[in-house]
N, C-alpha and C positions, 0 to 999 in steps of 0.2 A: 205870559207862557202859561199854558194851562198845565194841570197837575201830572196827567198822564204823559206829556211831552216831557216834564222833568224827570219822571221815574224812567222813561226809556233812554233819553239823554244820559242818565247816571250809568245805567246798565251797558250802554255801549261804551261810553267811556272806560268802566271798567274792564269790558272786553279787548278793546284796542291798545289798553295800555300794556299789554304783553307783546314782546317783539314777535317776529315771525309770524303775523297772523295769517290764518289760511282756514278753510273750511273743507271738512271732509265727512260726509254724511254716512252713518253706520245702517246696517240692515235693522229695522225694528223689530221687536218681540211681540209677538202675537199672545194674548191671553184671555181668559175668561173666567166667569163665575155663573155659576147656573143654581137657583134655590128654587124647589117646587114642592107642592104637597096638597094635603087636604086642609081646609079652614072651616070652622064652624062659629060664628058669631052669634051671640044670644039674640033672637028675635028675627033671624034670618036663616035661609036655607043653607044647608051644607054645600060647600062647591070645592073644586079641584082648582087650583090657583098655580101660575107662576109667580113666586114671590119677588124674585129678583133673576133678571137673564141680561147679564153685562158682558160686553165684547169690547176688546180695547187693543191698541197698539202703543207702545211705548219705546222710544229710542233716543239718540242723541246725535248732534252735530259737532265733530271735532273741530274747534275753532283754532286751537293750537295745543301744545304740549301742556297737560294738566288743565285747559279750561274746554268746558264741555257745555253746549246748549241743550238741555234735555227737554223732553216733551212727552205729553199723553195726551190720547184722543180715545174716549170711552162712550159708547152709547147703551141705553137701557131699553130693552126691549120687552120688559113684562107686560107693560100696559097694552102694547100691540098684540100680545099673545091672548091676554085675558079678556080684550075686547073684541077679538074676531068673530065671535059669534052673537055679537050685540047691534043693535041698530046704531049706527054712528052719528045719526042726527044730521041736521041742516049743517052745509059746511064742512063736513068731517070727512075723512078718508074712507075709503071702503075697506073691510075686513081688518080694521084697527091699523091700517098703515099710517093714520095720522098721530100714532100714539108712541112713535119712536122717538125718544128724546136723547141728547147730548148730554152726558153726565159729567165729563171731564174734557176740558180742553185748557190743557196748561202746559205754559213754559216756564222753565226755572235755570237761571245761569248762577252757579256756585261759583264765587271768585274768592281771592284772599281777603277782599275787602268786606265779605259777607255774600249773602244769596239775593238775588232779584228775582221775582216771580210776576209773570203777568198770566191772567186767568180769565179769559173770557166767559169761562162756566168750570165749576170746579166745586171740590169738598172744601167747606169753610174750615180755615186754619184755626180760629177760635174752637169750632166744634171738635175736630181732631186731637188738638191738644189738651182741652179741657173737660170735653164730655166724654170722650171714648173709654174713660176710667171706669164708666158704669155701662157701656154699651156691648153687654155680653149676650145679646138675644138675636133671635131670628126675625120673628114677626113683628114683636113688641119692641122693636126699636123704635126710637122716636123719629122716623124716616119721614121727611116731609111729603113723599108721593106714596109711602107703603101703607104707614098706620099712624098719622099724626094724632097724638093725644092732648097737644095744648098745655102740658105741664111745664116744658122748657120753651122760651121764646127764641132762643138763639137758631137760627136755621142751619141745617145742615150743609145746604149747598148755598153758593153765591154766583153772581154774575159779574163781569166788568170788574174784576179785581186785580190791584196792583200791589204788591208787597215787597218789604225789605226786612230780611232777617239780618241781625248783627253776626260777626264771628262769635264762637263759643268762647267764653270767658269764665273759668272756674264752672265749669259744667252748667253755665247759664247762658241764656240768649234772650234779646229783645226783639219783638216783631211788630212793626208798623204797617198799617195797609188802609188803603182807600178803595172805596166801593162807587163805581158809577152806575146808576140804575136808569134814571129818566134823563134823556137828552135835552129836555127844554123846560127846565124848572130854575135856572140861574144858580145851579149848584154843580161844581165842577164834581164835588165828590157828595153823594147822597150819604154815605156812610163812612164813618172813621173808625179804626179798632187799633188797640194796642195790646200787646200781651208779653207777659214774662214766664220763661219756661225753665225749671231747673230739673235737670235728670242726674241721678247719682246711683249708679247700681241699679237695684230692683225699684226705687223710690223715684217718682215724678210727680212734681207740683207746679202748676200752672195757674196764673191769674191773669184776668183780662177785661177790657171794657170795649163795648161798641156803642157809637153813638150814630143814631139815625136822624138827620136833618128833618125839621119840621115841614120842610117842602115835600118829604116823601111820606107821610103819614096823615091821616084825616083830622089833625088837631092843630093846634096853634103852638106846641111844645116839642122841643127836641124830645127824642125817645133814647134813654140811656139803658143798657144791659150791661150788669156787671156780673161776674161769675168767677170761681175757683174750684178747681178741682185736684185731687190727690189720688195717686193709686200706688200701690205697693205689690210686688209680683215676687215670690219666692218660690223655687219649684214649680208645682203645677197649681199653685194657688195666687189668685189675683184679687186684691180688695180694693174697692173704689169708692169715691165720695165726691158729690157735686152740689155747690150751692149757687144759685142765682138769684140776683135781686134785680128788679124791673123798676124803672122810675118814669113816670108820666107815660105809660104805655096806653095806646089807644084802646077804648073800650065801647063797644055799640050798645046802647040803651035801646029798650023796648020799642022807643019811639022812633027808631033807626037814626038817631043822632048819635053823634060820637062825644066821649068825654074822656079824661085822662084818669088812669088810677095806677097804683104800685100793687105788685106782689112778689113773694119771694118762693121758690121753688127749691126743693131738696130731692137728692137721690143718693142710694146707697145699694151696693152689689157687691156679692161674693161670688167667684167663679172658680171651681176646680176640676183639674182633669188629670186622671191618674195614668199611669204609664200604660194601661190596658188599653187606653182610648175612651175609657169612660168618662163622663163629665157631667156636670151639675152646676147651674147657676139659679142663685136666688137674689131677688132685689125688690126695692119698694121706692117709690117716687110719690111726690106730694107738691100740691101749689096750693098757698094761702094767699087768696087775693082779696082785695079792698071790698069787692062785690062777692057775697058767698056764693051766687049762682055760678060764679065761675071757678070754684075750688073744684079739686079733682085729686084723687090718690089711685095708686094701682099697686099690686103685689105680683111679682112675675117669678115664674118658676120654669126652668127647662132642665131637660136632662138628655143628653147625647150619647151616641156611640161612634167614635170614629173606626171605619172600615179598612180605610187605607188613608196614606197621607194626602190623598186629593179626594176623598168622599168621605161623608157621616152622615147619620141619620139621627133625627131629634123629634121629641115632642115638646110642646110648650103651652102654657097658658098664661093669658095676663087677666087678673080679678080687679075691675074696676069699681069705683063707688058710683060714679054716675054714666059714663060710658058703657056700653054693652061690653060684657066680659067675652073673651075670646078663648078657642081651644085650637091647636093646630099641630101637624105632624108633618115633617118634610124630609128632604134629602138634598143635601149640597154637594156639589161638584166644581172643582178648579182646576184650571189647566193653565 
């Protein structure tokens, strides 16, 4: 029996173990997030861009009393908007229509035995629980599609993910996940991850590992990513730190061939928002690689003003050691 069959059988068994099994679909909620502004990257012209345009639906199916199958579907339209005035190139849709991306397609079933998750596409749980402690920025977030800086290796999105969350015990839970990427590489699970999360009042601590099978990378070694994150929130102040260790990561040499290398990445950030809605974030990230050419570091600074609960304006800069530095000003709207 394949891995995804085992996961689905376990979820269904947990669901039907409750008597009076029935299904009632609730009306889904529509939501959105828009972020746009002006961007200047050193060495390039200033431009007006949509940083993120996300529209989604979230709802649930009532299986029985106290048992709900939740779902979320979200699309990202930012690339389509930004590329509308560019030559799409061979095989691409006109006016950026080929750049509409599914960002979230997730189902989760909380039960008394724990929570089961199936995500054809979604936010990485490792990313959300570990790295969000320093993700206080708008443009200089390490978003794989927005501004990838290569400092942290853990992607913020995953595809083909199946996960199980244990029930909370002493404010702690364990999460195990399998990721299926390629269909024909003799591996049911191309990636496997496990993490431990502890939340106590304003303190959150998370540690985890992700193992990527050698069949998924251009080397003959499994690739292991280990990370730990801690955050503390009190009032309007949030402090965070992340450490990531990479073992046998693929590294492309000048000859075009690949070898393996190890590297460590670190990040710290402080974010404060006053009652008036004025806020500021200051952070630093660094990568120390076996090959010096891959080293990188960046200082990030953001100042913001919340106008309403659903709207804020901000200015931000990322000062990189190797990559071009950037300056941005923007407006965010949520609904």
